[in-house]
C-alpha positions in Angstrom: -12.7 0.1 -326.3 -16.3 0.5 -327.4 -16.0 4.3 -327.2 -13.1 4.4 -329.6 -15.2 2.4 -332.1 -17.9 4.9 -332.3 -18.0 7.5 -335.2 -16.4 10.8 -334.2 -19.8 12.6 -334.2 -21.3 10.0 -331.9 -18.3 10.4 -329.5 -18.8 14.1 -329.5 -22.6 13.7 -328.8 -21.9 11.2 -326.0 -19.3 13.4 -324.4 -21.5 16.5 -324.5 -24.4 14.5 -323.1 -22.3 13.3 -320.2 -21.3 17.0 -319.4 -24.9 18.1 -319.6 -26.1 15.3 -317.3 -23.3 16.0 -314.8 -24.5 19.6 -314.7 -28.1 18.6 -314.3 -27.1 16.3 -311.4 -25.5 19.2 -309.6 -28.7 21.2 -310.1 -30.8 18.2 -308.9 -28.8 18.2 -305.6 -29.4 21.9 -305.2 -33.1 21.5 -306.0 -33.5 18.8 -303.3 -31.9 21.3 -300.8 -34.8 23.7 -301.5 -37.5 21.4 -300.1 -40.4 21.9 -299.8 -40.6 24.6 -302.5 -38.6 22.4 -304.9 -41.4 19.8 -304.6 -44.1 22.3 -305.4 -46.4 19.8 -307.1 -46.2 17.3 -304.2 -46.7 20.3 -301.9 -50.1 21.2 -303.4 -51.4 17.5 -303.5 -50.3 17.0 -299.8 -52.1 20.3 -299.0 -55.3 19.0 -300.5 -55.0 15.7 -298.7 -54.6 17.5 -295.4 -57.5 19.8 -296.0 -59.8 16.9 -296.7 -58.6 15.1 -293.7 -59.5 18.1 -291.6 -63.1 18.1 -292.9 -62.7 20.3 -296.0 -64.1 19.8 -299.5 -62.5 19.6 -302.9 -65.2 22.1 -304.0 -63.7 24.8 -301.8 -61.4 26.8 -304.1 -59.8 28.6 -301.1 -58.1 25.5 -299.7 -54.5 26.4 -300.8 -54.5 29.6 -298.8 -56.4 28.1 -295.8 -54.0 25.2 -295.4 -51.0 27.4 -296.1 -52.1 29.6 -293.2 -52.4 26.6 -290.9 -48.9 25.1 -291.7 -47.0 28.3 -292.3 -46.1 27.4 -295.9 -47.7 28.9 -299.0 -48.0 27.9 -302.6 -46.9 30.6 -305.1 -49.8 32.9 -306.1 -50.1 31.4 -309.6 -50.4 27.9 -308.2 -53.0 29.0 -305.7 -55.1 30.0 -308.6 -54.7 26.8 -310.6 -54.3 24.1 -307.9 -58.0 23.9 -306.9 -59.0 23.0 -310.5 -56.6 20.1 -311.3 -59.1 17.3 -312.0 -56.6 14.5 -311.6 -56.3 15.3 -307.9 -59.7 13.6 -307.6 -58.0 10.3 -308.7 -55.0 10.5 -306.5 -56.9 11.9 -303.5 -56.9 8.7 -301.4 -53.1 8.3 -301.8 -52.4 11.9 -300.7 -54.9 11.7 -297.9 -52.9 8.8 -296.6 -49.6 10.7 -297.1 -51.0 13.8 -295.4 -51.2 11.8 -292.2 -47.4 12.1 -292.1 -45.3 15.3 -291.8 -44.6 16.7 -295.2 -40.9 15.7 -295.3 -41.7 12.1 -294.2 -44.5 11.9 -296.7 -42.2 13.1 -299.5 -39.6 10.5 -298.6 -42.3 7.7 -298.8 -43.5 9.2 -302.1 -40.0 9.2 -303.6 -39.2 5.6 -302.5 -42.5 4.3 -303.8 -42.0 6.1 -307.1 -38.5 4.7 -307.6 -39.7 1.2 -307.0 -42.7 1.6 -309.3 -40.6 3.1 -312.1 -38.0 0.4 -311.8 -40.7 -2.4 -311.8 -42.4 -0.9 -314.9 -39.1 -0.4 -316.6 -38.2 -4.1 -316.1 -41.4 -5.1 -317.8 -41.0 -2.6 -320.6 -37.4 -3.7 -321.3 -38.5 -7.2 -322.3 -41.1 -5.9 -324.7 -38.8 -3.5 -326.6 -35.8 -5.7 -326.7 -33.5 -3.8 -324.3 -31.6 -5.3 -321.4 -33.0 -4.4 -318.0 -29.7 -2.9 -316.6 -29.3 -0.8 -319.7 -32.9 0.5 -319.5 -32.7 1.2 -315.7 -29.4 3.0 -316.2 -30.9 5.2 -318.9 -34.1 5.8 -317.1 -32.6 6.9 -313.8 -29.7 8.8 -315.4 -32.0 10.9 -317.6 -32.7 14.3 -315.9 -36.4 14.7 -316.9 -37.2 11.7 -314.7 -35.5 13.4 -311.7 -37.3 16.6 -312.6 -40.6 14.9 -312.1 -39.4 13.1 -308.9 -38.1 16.4 -307.4 -41.4 18.1 -308.2 -43.3 15.3 -306.7 -45.5 15.3 -309.8 -48.2 12.7 -310.6 -46.6 12.4 -314.1 -44.6 9.5 -312.6 -47.9 7.7 -312.0 -49.3 8.6 -315.4 -46.0 7.4 -317.0 -46.5 4.0 -315.4 -50.1 3.8 -316.7 -49.0 4.8 -320.2 -46.2 2.3 -320.2 -48.5 -0.5 -319.0 -50.7 0.4 -321.9 -47.7 0.0 -324.3 -46.7 -3.2 -322.6 -50.1 -4.8 -323.2 -50.3 -3.4 -326.7 -47.0 -5.1 -327.6 -48.3 -8.3 -326.1 -51.3 -8.1 -328.4 -53.7 -7.5 -325.5 -55.4 -4.5 -327.1 -58.2 -4.4 -324.6 -55.9 -4.1 -321.5 -53.6 -1.8 -323.4 -56.6 0.5 -324.2 -57.7 0.3 -320.5 -54.4 1.6 -319.1 -54.1 4.2 -321.9 -57.7 5.3 -321.1 -56.8 5.8 -317.4 -53.7 7.8 -318.4 -55.8 9.9 -320.8 -58.3 10.7 -318.2 -55.5 12.1 -316.0 -53.6 14.1 -318.6 -55.4 14.0 -321.9 -52.5 13.7 -324.4 -51.8 9.9 -323.8 -54.6 9.3 -326.3 -52.0 10.2 -329.0 -49.8 7.3 -327.9 -52.7 4.9 -328.6 -53.4 6.0 -332.2 -51.5 3.1 -333.9 -53.7 0.6 -332.1 -56.9 2.7 -332.4 -56.3 2.4 -336.2 -55.1 -1.2 -336.3 -57.3 -2.9 -333.7 -60.1 -0.3 -333.1 -62.7 -2.6 -331.6 -60.9 -4.0 -328.5 -58.7 -0.9 -328.1 -61.8 1.4 -328.0 -63.6 -0.9 -325.6 -60.6 -1.0 -323.2 -60.0 2.7 -323.6 -63.6 3.5 -322.7 -63.4 1.1 -319.8 -60.3 2.8 -318.4 -61.9 6.3 -318.6 -65.1 5.1 -317.0 -63.3 3.2 -314.2 -61.3 6.4 -313.5 -64.4 8.5 -313.3 -66.1 6.1 -311.0 -62.9 5.9 -308.8 -62.8 9.7 -308.5 -66.5 9.8 -307.7 -66.1 7.4 -304.8 -63.7 9.9 -303.1 -65.2 13.2 -304.1 -68.7 12.5 -305.3 -70.4 13.8 -308.4 -69.9 17.3 -307.0 -66.1 17.0 -307.4 -66.4 16.4 -311.1 -69.0 19.0 -311.5 -66.8 21.6 -309.7 -63.9 20.8 -312.0 -65.9 21.1 -315.2 -67.5 24.3 -314.1 -64.1 25.9 -313.4 -62.3 24.9 -316.7 -62.6 28.6 -317.8 -61.1 29.8 -314.5 -58.2 27.4 -315.0 -57.6 28.5 -318.5 -57.6 32.2 -317.5 -55.1 31.5 -314.7 -52.6 29.9 -317.1 -51.2 33.2 -318.5 -48.3 33.4 -316.0 -47.2 29.9 -317.0 -46.9 30.6 -320.7 -43.1 31.4 -320.6 -42.4 27.8 -319.5 -45.2 26.1 -321.4 -44.0 24.1 -324.5 -47.2 23.8 -326.5 -48.3 25.2 -329.8 -50.5 27.6 -327.8 -47.4 28.9 -325.9 -45.4 29.2 -329.2 -48.2 31.4 -330.6 -48.2 33.4 -327.4 -44.4 33.7 -327.6 -44.7 35.1 -331.1 -47.9 37.1 -331.0 -49.3 37.2 -327.5 -49.9 40.0 -324.9 -47.7 40.7 -322.0 -47.8 38.4 -318.9 -46.0 38.4 -315.6 -44.8 35.4 -313.6 -44.6 35.1 -309.8 -41.0 36.3 -309.7 -42.1 39.7 -311.2 -40.6 39.2 -314.6 -42.7 40.5 -317.5 -42.9 38.8 -320.9 -44.6 39.6 -324.2 -44.8 38.2 -327.7 -41.6 38.4 -329.8 -43.5 40.3 -332.6 -45.5 42.3 -329.9 -48.9 42.6 -331.7 -50.7 41.7 -328.4 -53.3 39.4 -329.9 -55.9 38.7 -327.1 -55.8 35.2 -325.5 -59.2 34.2 -326.9 -58.0 34.9 -330.4 -54.8 33.0 -329.7 -56.8 30.0 -328.5 -58.9 30.1 -331.8 -55.7 30.3 -333.8 -54.2 27.4 -331.8 -57.3 25.3 -332.5 -57.1 26.0 -336.3 -53.4 25.3 -336.4 -53.8 22.0 -334.4 -56.3 20.7 -336.9 -54.1 21.7 -339.8 -51.0 19.9 -338.3 -53.1 16.8 -337.5 -54.3 16.6 -341.1 -50.7 17.0 -342.4 -49.6 14.3 -339.9 -52.3 11.9 -341.0 -51.1 12.2 -344.6 -47.4 11.8 -343.8 -47.1 9.2 -341.0 -47.1 5.7 -342.4 -49.9 3.6 -341.0 -49.0 0.1 -342.3 -49.8 -2.7 -339.8 -46.3 -4.0 -340.3 -44.6 -0.7 -339.4 -43.0 -0.6 -335.9 -45.9 0.4 -333.6 -43.7 2.0 -330.9 -42.1 4.3 -333.4 -45.5 5.2 -334.9 -46.7 5.8 -331.3 -43.6 8.0 -330.7 -44.4 10.2 -333.7 -48.1 10.7 -332.7 -47.1 11.3 -329.0 -44.4 13.9 -329.9 -47.0 15.8 -332.0 -49.6 15.4 -329.3 -47.3 16.9 -326.7 -46.8 19.9 -329.0 -50.5 20.4 -329.7 -51.8 19.9 -326.1 -52.4 23.4 -324.7 -50.8 22.6 -321.3 -47.4 21.0 -322.0 -44.6 21.2 -319.5 -41.0 20.1 -319.8 -41.6 17.2 -317.4 -43.8 15.7 -320.1 -40.6 14.7 -321.9 -40.6 11.6 -319.7 -43.5 10.1 -321.8 -41.2 9.9 -324.8 -38.7 7.7 -323.0 -39.9 4.3 -324.3 -40.2 5.4 -328.0 -36.8 7.1 -327.8 -35.3 3.9 -326.2 -36.6 1.9 -329.2 -35.0 4.4 -331.6 -31.7 4.3 -329.8 -31.7 0.5 -329.6 -32.2 0.4 -333.4 -30.1 3.4 -334.3 -27.9 1.2 -336.6 -30.9 0.9 -338.9 -31.4 4.7 -339.2 -29.7 6.9 -341.8 -26.9 9.1 -340.6 -29.1 12.2 -341.1 -31.9 10.8 -339.0 -29.4 9.8 -336.2 -28.0 13.3 -336.2 -31.5 14.8 -335.9 -32.2 12.4 -333.0 -29.0 13.3 -331.2 -29.7 17.0 -331.7 -33.2 16.7 -330.2 -32.0 14.8 -327.1 -30.1 17.8 -325.7 -32.9 20.3 -325.2 -35.2 17.6 -323.7 -32.4 16.5 -321.3 -31.9 19.9 -319.8 -35.0 19.6 -317.7 -33.6 21.3 -314.5 -32.2 24.3 -316.4 -35.3 25.4 -318.2 -36.5 27.8 -315.5 -33.1 29.6 -315.5 -33.1 29.8 -319.3 -36.7 31.0 -319.4 -35.9 33.8 -316.8 -32.7 35.1 -318.5 -34.5 35.4 -321.9 -37.1 37.8 -320.5 -39.0 39.7 -321.8 -39.0 37.2 -324.7 -40.6 33.8 -324.3 -37.9 31.8 -326.1 -38.3 28.5 -324.2 -41.7 27.6 -325.8 -40.2 28.2 -329.2 -37.1 26.1 -328.5 -38.9 23.2 -326.8 -42.0 23.3 -329.0 -39.7 23.2 -332.0 -37.9 20.2 -330.4 -41.1 18.3 -330.2 -41.8 19.0 -333.9 -38.2 17.8 -334.6 -38.9 14.6 -332.7 -42.1 14.1 -334.7 -40.0 14.3 -337.9 -37.4 11.9 -336.5 -40.0 9.3 -335.6 -41.8 9.8 -338.9 -38.6 9.2 -340.9 -37.6 6.3 -338.6 -40.8 4.4 -339.4 -39.7 4.0 -343.0 -36.0 3.4 -342.2 -36.6 0.7 -339.6 -39.2 -1.0 -341.7 -38.9 0.1 -345.4 
């Protein structure tokens, strides 16, 4: 039996992972039963679609409350303060305007089915490029709890994941222009996908940059068609308001900024009434924390530039995984559902694990557990109050993954 042939430590890791995924599956079933509040991201996008269908405007920051009053359901207060300023809603507006013509439950079912088909189709194309069998990749993709976390939330990260993976697929086919185009679209929506394109921006800068710029410009024009120039102007003007409204989310943010807040930041309170403060309790003001975050980000990028191999013959997906893991840590808004973006680079590592040293494999296995527990993070964040331990744990995990990818570049291609 193949299980018996595995080393004892890999058998232990596999057994523990099975137990964790079983627990996460139970939680997923429970989360689905909490609809619509389990699908809070879908909830807010559907709200905006309905508001626009009823003659509203994206430049009206009061739409969450106004639509909530009309349908008898309300977003949590913190989301009411941030939802109007999510710029990527301009890009998915036509989709959610169409879905808002249906009752919310029916629209959510259509969304789920469409996402499952899109993820499966993209996964089938990806499998051929990274040398993994389609059934194996599908099994891993749809078994992995972070994917279901995104699907339950109804988050547009599923669409950005597709865009990013189409960028990788074209890069691996040596179509740098098209790869840059899809990565540019993904970057416009979320920002951090630019880190995934770094190996090609270094190796083939001309076509990659042209495609990247084309993707961003196409996305801007697409958003302008549906919301006008006023929509983009509104989003840019309210960036400071969005940043100020992020404080209640820091206990479940996994960025470097959240780690600094967890260590040094002032007190903050989430919607459930739980209060948090920095572990060392000096209460550094948010503006100073942001400045410290910016300085530390530049320092880490400089260290990464010196330490990550950039040889054209080095495995590009592993290089991309290193930069993306670091980018997810540095990006100031970085949720646990962003772990889905690491799926393809992790699949490459696992497919080539026999080439990795034992110590690198053990680091890889150790990092997989925290990023798999996607549906438990809210509970863990709450029980650790008043300390913000989740950003430290998951931010540290992303740094650990950066180190795993960095080491793997040399081990897979000495």
